[in-house]
Structure formats: structure tokens, C-alpha cells
C-alpha positions in Angstrom: -0.3 -0.2 0.2 1.2 3.4 -0.9 0.8 6.4 0.9 1.4 10.1 0.8 5.0 10.5 1.8 4.5 12.6 5.4 7.1 15.0 6.1 5.7 17.9 7.0 6.0 19.9 3.8 4.8 17.2 1.7 0.8 16.4 1.4 0.3 14.5 -1.8 -0.5 10.8 -2.7 1.1 9.2 -5.6 -1.7 7.6 -7.4 -2.2 5.7 -11.3 -3.4 9.3 -12.5 0.1 11.2 -11.4 -0.1 13.6 -8.2 -3.1 13.6 -6.3 -3.5 16.6 -4.3 -4.2 15.9 -0.5 -7.0 16.8 2.1 -7.3 16.3 5.5 -10.6 15.3 7.7 -11.5 16.1 10.7 -13.8 13.2 11.5 -15.5 14.5 14.6 -17.2 17.3 16.1 -17.8 18.5 19.5 -21.7 17.5 20.1 -21.3 13.9 18.5 -23.3 10.8 20.7 -21.7 9.6 23.0 -22.9 5.9 21.7 -19.9 4.6 21.3 -20.4 4.0 17.7 -18.2 6.7 16.2 -15.6 4.5 14.7 -17.7 2.2 13.7 -19.2 4.9 11.8 -16.0 5.6 10.5 -15.3 2.3 9.0 -18.6 2.9 7.4 -17.7 6.1 5.4 -14.2 5.0 4.4 -14.9 4.4 1.0 -17.1 7.2 0.4 -14.5 9.5 1.9 -11.7 7.9 -0.4 -14.2 8.7 -3.7 -14.3 12.2 -2.4 -10.5 12.1 -3.0 -9.8 12.8 1.3 -6.2 11.2 2.2 -5.5 11.2 5.5 -8.2 11.5 8.6 -7.6 12.8 11.9 -9.3 10.9 14.6 -10.7 12.0 18.2 -8.9 12.2 21.2 -8.2 8.1 21.7 -7.4 7.9 25.3 -9.5 7.9 28.3 -10.8 11.1 29.5 -11.7 11.9 33.0 -15.5 12.2 31.9 -15.7 8.5 30.9 -17.9 8.2 27.7 -19.1 11.8 27.6 -15.7 13.3 27.7 -14.9 14.7 24.1 -11.2 13.3 24.7 -9.2 16.9 25.8 -9.8 16.3 29.8 -7.5 13.2 29.6 -7.1 10.9 32.3 -5.2 7.7 30.9 -2.9 7.8 27.8 -2.4 4.1 27.8 -6.2 3.6 28.2 -7.3 3.8 24.5 -11.0 2.1 25.6 -9.5 -1.0 27.0 -10.2 -0.8 30.5 -12.7 -0.2 33.3 -11.8 3.2 34.6 -14.1 6.3 35.0 -16.9 4.3 34.8 -16.7 2.3 31.7 -14.2 0.5 29.7 -15.3 2.2 25.9 -14.8 5.6 25.3 -17.1 8.2 24.3 -16.2 6.8 20.5 -15.7 2.7 20.9 -13.3 0.5 21.9 -9.6 0.0 21.4 -10.7 -2.8 19.2 -13.2 -0.7 17.7 -10.4 1.7 16.8 -8.1 -0.7 15.4 -10.7 -1.9 13.2 -11.5 1.9 12.3 -7.4 2.5 11.0 -7.2 -1.0 8.9 -10.1 -0.1 7.2 -8.9 3.8 6.9 -5.7 2.5 5.4 -7.4 0.2 3.2 -9.0 2.9 1.8 -5.3 4.3 1.1 -5.8 7.3 3.8 -3.3 8.0 6.6 -4.6 8.2 9.9 -3.9 11.5 12.2 -3.9 10.8 16.2 -5.1 13.8 18.2 -3.1 13.4 21.4 -3.2 15.4 24.5 0.1 15.8 26.4 -0.4 19.6 28.1 -2.2 18.1 31.2 -4.3 15.7 33.4 -7.5 15.8 35.0 -9.5 13.1 37.0 -6.7 12.1 39.3 -7.1 9.1 41.6 -5.9 10.6 45.2 -5.0 13.7 46.9 -1.4 14.4 47.8 0.0 17.4 50.6 1.4 19.8 48.2 2.5 23.5 49.0 0.7 26.1 46.2 1.4 29.7 45.6 -1.9 31.5 43.6 -1.6 33.4 40.9 -3.0 36.0 38.8 -5.3 34.8 36.0 -4.6 37.9 34.4 -0.6 37.3 34.7 0.5 34.1 35.9 4.3 35.5 36.3 2.3 37.5 39.0 1.5 35.5 42.9 -1.6 37.1 44.6 -1.0 35.3 47.9 2.1 34.1 50.0 2.9 29.9 49.7 0.5 27.8 51.8 0.0 23.7 52.4 -2.5 22.1 50.6 -4.0 19.2 49.1 -4.6 18.4 45.5 -5.4 15.5 43.1 -2.2 14.7 41.8 -1.7 11.5 42.5 -2.5 9.1 38.7 -2.5 5.5 39.9 -4.7 4.0 37.2 -6.1 1.2 39.4 -8.2 -0.3 36.4 -5.2 -0.7 34.4 -2.6 -2.2 37.1 0.2 -1.0 35.4 0.2 -2.4 31.7 2.0 -1.2 29.4 3.6 1.5 31.8 3.9 1.5 35.5 4.9 5.3 35.5 3.5 6.6 38.7 2.4 10.0 37.9 2.5 12.5 41.2 2.8 16.0 41.9 6.4 16.3 41.0 5.2 15.8 37.4 3.2 18.9 37.6 4.0 22.7 37.6 0.4 24.1 38.4 -2.9 23.1 39.3 -6.6 24.6 39.2 -8.3 22.8 42.0 -6.5 23.0 45.8 -7.8 23.0 49.2 -8.4 24.8 50.7 -8.9 27.2 48.6 -11.3 28.4 45.5 -12.1 26.5 42.5 -10.9 28.0 39.3 -8.0 29.5 40.6 -4.4 29.1 39.5 -1.8 27.4 42.1 1.7 27.5 40.8 3.2 24.2 42.9 6.4 24.4 45.1 10.1 24.2 43.3 8.4 24.7 39.8 8.3 27.3 37.4 6.3 27.8 33.9 7.6 26.6 31.0 9.7 29.7 29.3 8.8 29.3 25.5 5.6 29.4 25.5 2.6 31.7 24.6 3.3 35.0 26.0 -0.4 35.8 26.5 -1.6 36.3 30.1 1.9 37.2 30.5 3.1 33.6 30.5 0.3 31.4 28.6 2.1 27.8 30.2 -0.8 26.9 32.3 -4.4 25.9 30.7 -6.4 23.3 32.8 -6.2 20.4 35.1 -2.6 19.5 36.1 0.1 21.3 33.9 2.9 18.5 32.7 6.1 19.4 33.6 7.6 18.7 30.3 10.7 20.1 31.1 11.1 17.4 33.5 13.3 14.7 31.8 11.5 11.7 33.5 8.2 13.0 31.6 9.8 13.6 28.2 11.0 9.8 28.8 7.7 8.7 29.5 5.8 10.4 26.9 8.1 9.5 23.7 7.5 5.9 25.1 3.9 6.4 25.2 4.2 8.0 21.5 5.8 5.1 20.2 3.8 2.5 22.2 0.4 4.3 20.3 1.8 4.4 17.2 2.5 0.6 17.1 -0.8 0.0 19.3 -3.1 1.6 16.8 -1.1 1.5 13.6 -2.0 5.3 13.0 0.6 7.5 11.2 1.0 10.9 12.6 -0.5 13.2 15.7 -2.4 16.1 15.7 -1.0 17.9 18.5 -3.2 19.7 21.1 -2.9 23.1 22.2 0.9 23.6 21.8 1.1 27.1 22.2 0.7 25.8 26.1 3.9 23.5 25.6 7.2 24.6 26.0 8.7 24.6 22.5 11.6 22.5 23.2 10.1 19.9 23.9 8.3 18.3 20.9 11.6 18.4 18.7 13.1 16.2 21.4 9.8 14.1 21.3 9.4 14.0 17.7 13.0 13.3 16.9 12.8 10.7 18.9 9.9 8.7 17.8 10.7 9.0 14.2 14.0 7.6 15.0 12.8 4.5 16.3 10.0 3.8 14.2 11.9 4.6 11.4 9.2 6.6 10.0 8.3 10.0 8.8 5.9 10.6 11.4 3.2 13.7 10.3 2.6 16.2 12.6 0.7 19.2 13.0 0.3 21.6 15.9 -2.6 23.8 17.4 -1.5 26.8 18.1 -4.2 29.1 18.2 -3.0 32.6 18.0 -4.3 35.1 14.9 -0.8 36.8 15.0 1.1 35.4 11.9 4.5 36.5 13.9 3.6 34.1 17.2 3.2 31.2 14.5 6.3 31.9 12.8 8.7 32.4 15.9 7.2 29.3 17.1 8.0 27.1 13.9 11.3 28.5 14.2 11.5 27.6 18.0 10.8 23.9 16.6 12.9 24.1 14.1 10.3 23.1 11.6 9.2 19.8 13.2 5.2 20.0 12.5 3.1 22.0 10.5 0.8 24.3 12.4 -2.9 25.1 11.3 -3.5 28.6 9.7 -5.4 30.8 12.4 -4.8 34.1 11.1 -6.5 32.5 7.9 -9.3 31.6 9.6 -10.4 34.7 10.9 -9.8 36.6 8.1 -12.7 34.1 7.0 -14.7 34.8 9.7 -14.4 39.2 8.9 -15.3 38.2 5.4 -18.4 36.5 6.4 -19.5 38.8 9.3 -18.6 42.4 8.2 -21.7 42.6 5.7 -19.2 43.3 2.7 -16.9 45.9 4.0 -13.6 43.4 4.3 -11.3 44.1 1.8 -11.2 40.9 -0.2 -7.9 41.8 -1.8 -6.3 41.5 2.0 -8.0 37.8 2.3 -4.3 35.7 2.7 -2.3 38.6 3.8 0.0 37.7 7.2 -1.6 34.1 6.8 1.2 31.0 6.9 -0.3 30.0 4.0 0.8 33.0 2.6 4.2 32.9 4.5 5.5 29.3 4.5 2.6 27.4 3.2 4.9 24.5 3.6 3.7 24.5 6.9 0.4 25.6 6.8 -2.7 23.5 7.4 -5.5 25.7 5.8 -9.1 25.4 7.6 -12.6 26.9 7.5 -13.8 25.9 11.4 -12.9 23.1 13.4 -14.5 21.8 17.0 -13.2 24.2 18.9 -14.7 27.4 16.8 -18.0 25.6 16.7 -20.8 27.3 18.4 -20.7 27.0 22.4 -17.6 26.2 22.2 -14.4 28.0 23.8 -13.1 29.6 21.0 -16.2 30.2 19.0 -15.8 31.8 15.9 -18.1 30.5 13.4 -18.0 31.1 9.6 -21.0 32.3 8.3 -23.0 29.6 6.3 -23.7 32.1 3.0 -19.3 32.0 3.0 -18.9 28.5 3.6 -18.6 27.7 0.2 -16.4 30.5 -0.7 -13.6 30.1 2.0 -13.7 26.0 1.1 -13.5 27.0 -2.0 -9.8 28.9 -1.3 -8.6 26.2 0.5 -9.4 23.5 -1.4 -9.0 24.3 -5.1 -5.2 26.5 -4.8 -2.1 25.2 -4.7 -0.8 26.2 -1.2 -1.4 24.7 2.4 -2.8 21.2 3.3 -6.8 21.6 3.2 -8.6 20.0 6.9 -12.0 19.5 6.2 -14.4 19.7 9.3 -17.1 16.8 9.9 -19.7 19.5 11.0 -19.2 21.3 7.8 -19.7 18.0 5.9 -22.2 16.2 8.0 -23.5 19.3 9.9 -23.9 19.6 13.7 -27.8 18.6 14.7 -27.5 19.4 18.6 -27.3 23.3 16.8 -29.2 23.0 13.8 -26.3 23.5 11.7 -26.8 21.6 8.1 -24.0 20.8 5.9 -22.4 23.1 3.3 -24.0 21.4 0.5 -21.3 22.5 -2.1 -18.7 20.6 0.3 -19.1 17.1 -1.4 -18.4 18.8 -5.0 -15.9 21.2 -3.9 -13.6 18.0 -2.5 -14.5 16.5 -6.0 -13.1 19.1 -8.1 -10.1 18.9 -5.7 -9.3 15.4 -6.8 -9.7 16.3 -10.4 -9.3 19.4 -11.7 -7.2 21.8 -9.0 -3.8 21.3 -10.6 -1.2 22.8 -12.6 -0.3 26.5 -12.5 -2.2 29.1 -10.3 -3.0 32.9 -11.7 -4.5 34.9 -8.9 -6.8 38.1 -9.4 -6.8 39.2 -6.2 -6.9 42.3 -7.4 -10.5 44.1 -6.2 -11.8 44.8 -3.0 -15.1 42.9 -3.5 -14.4 40.2 -6.3 -11.6 38.3 -6.6 -11.0 35.1 -8.2 -7.7 32.3 -9.3 -7.8 29.8 -12.0 -5.8 27.0 -12.4 -4.1 25.8 -15.7 -4.4 21.5 -15.2 -1.9 19.4 -15.8 -2.2 16.8 -19.0 -1.3 13.7 -16.6 -4.6 14.4 -15.2 -7.3 14.6 -17.4 -9.9 17.1 -17.6 -8.1 19.3 -14.7 -8.2 23.1 -15.0 -10.4 25.3 -13.0 -11.2 28.8 -12.7 -13.0 30.6 -9.5 -14.4 33.7 -9.0 -16.0 34.6 -5.5 -17.6 38.2 -3.9 -18.7 39.1 -0.2 -20.7 42.2 -2.1 -22.5 43.0 -5.2 -22.1 40.6 -8.5 -20.0 41.3 -11.3 -17.6 39.7 -13.8 -13.5 39.3 -14.3 -11.5 38.6 -17.4 -9.1 36.0 -16.4 -6.5 33.6 -17.9 -6.7 30.2 -17.8 -4.1 28.7 -20.4 -3.8 28.7 -24.0 -4.3 24.9 -23.9 -7.8 26.1 -23.9 -8.1 28.4 -26.3 -11.1 27.9 -28.1 -12.5 25.7 -25.7 -15.4 25.9 -23.5 -15.4 26.3 -19.9 -19.0 25.3 -17.4 -20.3 26.5 -14.3 -21.0 23.9 -12.1 -21.6 25.8 -8.6 -23.1 29.2 -8.9 -25.8 28.8 -11.7 -23.7 31.0 -14.8 -23.8 30.4 -18.3 -21.3 29.0 -20.3 -18.1 30.9 -21.5 -15.5 30.5 -24.1 -11.6 30.9 -24.4 -10.7 33.6 -26.7 -7.2 32.5 -28.9 -5.0 33.7 -25.8 -6.3 31.8 -23.2 -8.7 34.7 -21.5 -12.5 34.1 -20.8 -14.8 36.6 -18.7 -15.9 35.1 -15.9 -19.4 36.0 -14.1 -20.7 35.8 -10.1 -23.8 37.0 -8.3 -24.2 38.9 -5.2 -22.4 37.4 -2.3 -22.1 34.4 -4.6 -19.4 31.7 -5.9 -18.8 30.6 -8.9 -16.8 27.6 -10.1 -15.8 27.0 -13.9 -14.2 23.5 -15.4 -13.2 22.6 -19.1 -15.7 20.8 -21.1 -14.4 17.5 -20.3 -14.3 14.7 -23.3 -15.7 11.3 -23.3 -11.8 9.8 -22.7 -11.9 11.9 -19.3 -15.4 10.3 -18.1 -13.4 7.0 -19.1 -10.3 7.8 -17.2 -12.3 8.9 -14.2 -14.3 5.8 -14.4 -11.5 3.7 -14.4 -9.7 5.6 -11.5 -12.9 5.0 -9.8 -12.9 1.1 -10.2 -9.3 0.5 -9.1 -10.0 2.6 -6.0 -13.0 0.1 -5.3 -11.1 -2.9 -6.4 -8.5 -1.7 -4.2 -10.4 -0.7 -1.1 -12.6 -4.4 -1.3 -9.1 -6.5 -2.1 -8.0 -4.9 1.6 -11.2 -4.1 3.6 -12.6 -7.8 3.6 -9.3 -9.4 5.0 -9.4 -6.3 7.4 -13.5 -6.9 8.3 -12.7 -10.3 9.1 -10.2 -10.2 10.8 -12.0 -7.7 13.5 -15.0 -10.5 13.6 -12.4 -13.1 14.6 -11.0 -10.9 17.1 -14.3 -9.8 18.9 -15.1 -13.5 19.0 -11.4 -14.6 20.6 -12.2 -12.1 23.1 -15.1 -13.4 23.5 
């Protein structure tokens, strides 16, 4: 089986038709049912995603959380419990059991998709025992500023994992493993306490003076014992699940010296180019560039500034200057380390980082991350399937936009980001992918038209509007055509394809179906056998 190569600067997958665009899918949203069936749902959707053009799948956090089956996964309790041990009220997690997870990974691999695991290393929650500690309360607005004297207290910093009984690791977590906590007796709930003898990590985001502390028991990442244990866990996790890389949670709160060491050791020990993308939630491009520099480029980062540009464009009632859409974004400055996205589980309504892109602009935003060359696009489950909890439906154009990325969005790119409201771009296509080539036009205000160059290879040929409801256009002898867009709309045109193009695409789809069936049937049978052997 051939996966796309996964250094952080390569998001392509070799296929029979040449070079195929990579797309990541975030395969969950915050309010999924806690029925333990999500891994099973993923196996049923794998072939559909392969047909759409998805090449990697970001799974939710697999480790047991303090909230048991109700925990989305970010209140991590035991990293080694992937739905295998009776802890926090259940064996399974919100998403299923370890066996369900491993089966989902097998099926996704059978569909030629990489699997990216969401790992949470910054904090622990739901400690098993209280310990006697000395703490100093600090200001929530400036964690470097004490707001009281040190005093004796008790905190839930003992993690013994009685349900696991030292399987996989006998490492004992106690107060020496943490820098701070948010609960100490006597004390106040939701305060921040620095543990005696500890200091916050230095190479972290400078918001609130020092943003090392986020929640729960803050892991001391500068402790060599912790680095050794978490490196062991990361290697174990890849071996246990057979996943291919990591989505790293909350990296702005984690000392920048930590991940180069961890990822270097994991990659060396596994002999694999383990992909990694970090969540550094800051709209300031300088903060992202600084973190990439401090971490030696060992990971990609999500392009948070671009997300906020999409939010502004969707909410400004036409006053946002569309020429600036990519200004001061990671995609424009360091595209080889940029993972682009429109929304995610944190930005969706009712979440702590809520910054939802308004629905009318969603398709345009996705067109600008899926159909352009720069960046590695990530599609959100909540946009592909909707968020029933919040009464939000899917982005209806998204499946088609994914297919357009798979078949059409190739070749030299020409930008027309030259108007405050109507902007566009074209791709010339490539000979090795029949029927490729595309023209995109959108506006956040009144509609209009724009003449754009699509390439001399399309001279005297026709482009058809498949999103936007516009008439066909003819390309002149110089490879230029005039494209139109309606008020507040999106128009996408592709070259009218020959019968040979459809034949080539049918053959590719048939090849995908045969390959998937060949690999997935044994995987399903093995899963059934494993369940039977476990009784």
C-alpha cells in the first residue's frame, strides 16, 4: 500500500493518474452522540471518503478522559487507556473500544488514507488520589504574578490508574510531574496555583504573561522523566493503533523545546516519517512563525490567521477588503507548514473558541483552501455532515468541492486578488490528469465579472459553470475568458470534458473500489475474529 509521503512539507499522494492532491478530514465534532459507535461509523464512511478525495483522517482523542464516555477526549486521564480498561465508569470511550479504533484504522488504511491521532500531552484531569503540596496562587491575567503567599494544601495530583494495573507502563504520576493545578484544598475553584519548586515553561505563548497553564494538572514538560515517559507513550501509541501521525493539541501552552525532542526520538525509533500538525491558537502570524522557528520546523501548524480572515469576510456585511484575504497568513508566508481550515470543533457554536464562519460564505472559504495550491486543507466533520445539536446543516457544496480538488485543481495558478470585493484565481491543469483546470470567482458584495487567463491549452474551448448558476463561457485564442458571479456568491467553472476524460475517471474509480475491497474484506474478517476470540 502506498501512502502520501508525510514529512511536514509534503501533502501529496502518488496515484495511478499522477500526483493527487492531499486533503485531511477532521472526523468528529464536539457534540457527537456518546454511544460508542463513532469508530464504527468511520469504517462505514471510509470508501465514501476515498471517492471524495480524502487522503488523511484526523481521529478524535482516543485516550480515556476524566468524564468517561461523555468526555470528548481533551480532559485526558490515562493516555494508555484507549478503550480497554474499566476506568472512569466504563471500558469504552465516547467513540468506542480499542478494538473498534484498531478496526477503523485498518479500514481507513485499506482506503489509502493516512490516520492522524489527536494527542493531548499538556495536562491531566481526574486524579485518583490527593497529595499534600505547597501552592502559590497566581493571577489568571498574569500567571507570573503571585496574588498570595505559599501555603500547604491538598491537590488531586496522584494518578495511579487502578483499572490498568501498570499494564503498558508502571510510571507513577504525582505532584512532581506537574507545574500547577486549578484546584487545591483549601482554596477556590477555578483558581491557578503554582506548585512549590516549579516554574512555568519559558518558551510558551506570552498571553497572560505566560500561557503555560491551561487546565487541570499542568504537565511539567521540562522534566526529563516526563520527556522519557511521553516519548515511550507516543511510540507505543503508534505501534498499538498503527496510526501514521499526530495532531498535537494546545501547543501554544507547551514549551517549544519539548516537541523537537519527542518527535525526533519517535521518528528515529519507528523508522517512519511521522507526520505532525500543531494547534497553536493565535491569530498573530508572528507568534506562529516564532513557534515554527523555535520547534525547528518539526511540525505543521493550523493557519489560524486565515480562519479569522474568513470569519471577518463572512460577518462584515461587505466591508472586508477581499484583496487582503491571504495577508499575514501562514499560507502566504510559509505554505509548506500551513494546514488550512474553515472551522473546527473549537470554533463551532457553544465552544470556548467560538468563531464560526457564517454559512453564506462557507462554500467560498472552502473553495479558497481546497482549490488553490498553497496549504494542506482540512475539512471539518461539522461542515460535511452538519451539527444537529446546534441546528446547523452541512455545507451542500462541500462534496462537490472535494471532487473538484481531486480531479481539477492542478497546474499553474493565476491570482486575481485585485478588487476589494470580487476576487478569483485559475489553475491551468496538467496533462497527466485528464480534464483538470479550473476557474474560481467569488464576491462578498455585489456580483460582477472578471476576465481571467486559464491557459493557452484551453484556447477556443468552453468552460462550464458547475457552482454559481452562470452560463458557459468561451475561451479566446489567448487563453482568456470572462467569468461572472452573482451577488455575495461563488462561481466555479471547469473545462467541458471529452468522453476520454470520463473514461479515465471511471477507470480510476473502479481501481479504487477494487483496491478497497481487496484490503477491507480481510480487515473486516480479522476484526470479527478478534471480537470472537475476546468472547
